[in-house]
N, C-alpha and C positions, 0 to 999 in steps of 0.2 A: 620537584619544584611544585609548590602549591599556588594555584591561581587565585587572584583576588576576586571578590564578588562581582565587580563590574566586568571583569574578563569572562567569567562564567555566563553572566547575563548577555554580553555581546556575542559569545559563542552560540548560545541558544537562539538568539535573534537571527544571527547569520545562517544557522542551519535551517531555520524556518523559511528564510528568504530564498535560500538555495533550493529547498524543496519545491517552492512555488515557481521560481523563475529559472532554475538551473544555473544561476550565476549570481555573484554578489561582489561589490567593491567595498572594501573596508578601509576607510581613511581615518586615521587618528594621530594624535600628537606623538612626537618622538618619546621613546622611553615609557610607553604605556602598555607594552606587552602585545604588540600586534602579532608577532610570530607565535607566541604561546596561545593567543586567542585563535589564530588560524589552525594551529595543531589541534586544539580542543574541538574546534568546529569539525575538522576532518574525523576526529575520533567519534563524535556524536553521529555524524552521517554514516560512517562505516558501521557502527553498532546497529543503526536502523536498517541499513542494507542487509546486514547479516540476519537480523530478525525477519525481514521480508523473505530472504532466501530460505530460511528454515520453514516459514509458513508455506512457501511454494513447494518445497520438498515434501512436506506433510500432505499437501493437497495431491501431489503426484502419487504418493504412496497409497492414499485412500482410493484414488481413481484406479490404480492398478489392481488393488484388492477387490474393488467392486466389479471391475471388468472380469477378473478371474472367477469370481463367484457367480456371475451372471452370463458367462460366455455362451451357454446353451440356450438362453432365453430368446424367445422370438417376440417381436412386437405384437401387442394385442390389437386386433382390428375391430373397430366398431363402425357400424353404419347407422346413420340417423336418417329418418324420413320426416320431412316436415309436411304437414297437410294444412291447407288453408281452407277455411270454410267461410262462405259468405253468410252474413247475418242480416236478415231483412226484418225491418220493423214495420208494422202496419200502422 
């Protein structure tokens, strides 16, 4: 079943609201496709969740690789000394 333009627009708006507030209430007239709009909203949010999950998995993989490559490294220690000089003007 193909969604109408206003249903797609409503689904996009609802997904943005849910991302901001974690909840949304969708009230519309009878026979306007509320169920289809809600299903499309869930589909949009699930896709964004899956993309975020893939990004996190990529981050974890890079972190593990970096840790494996640098496992023998020791932190470099630097010591700094500050000196204060008094300047006298005549």
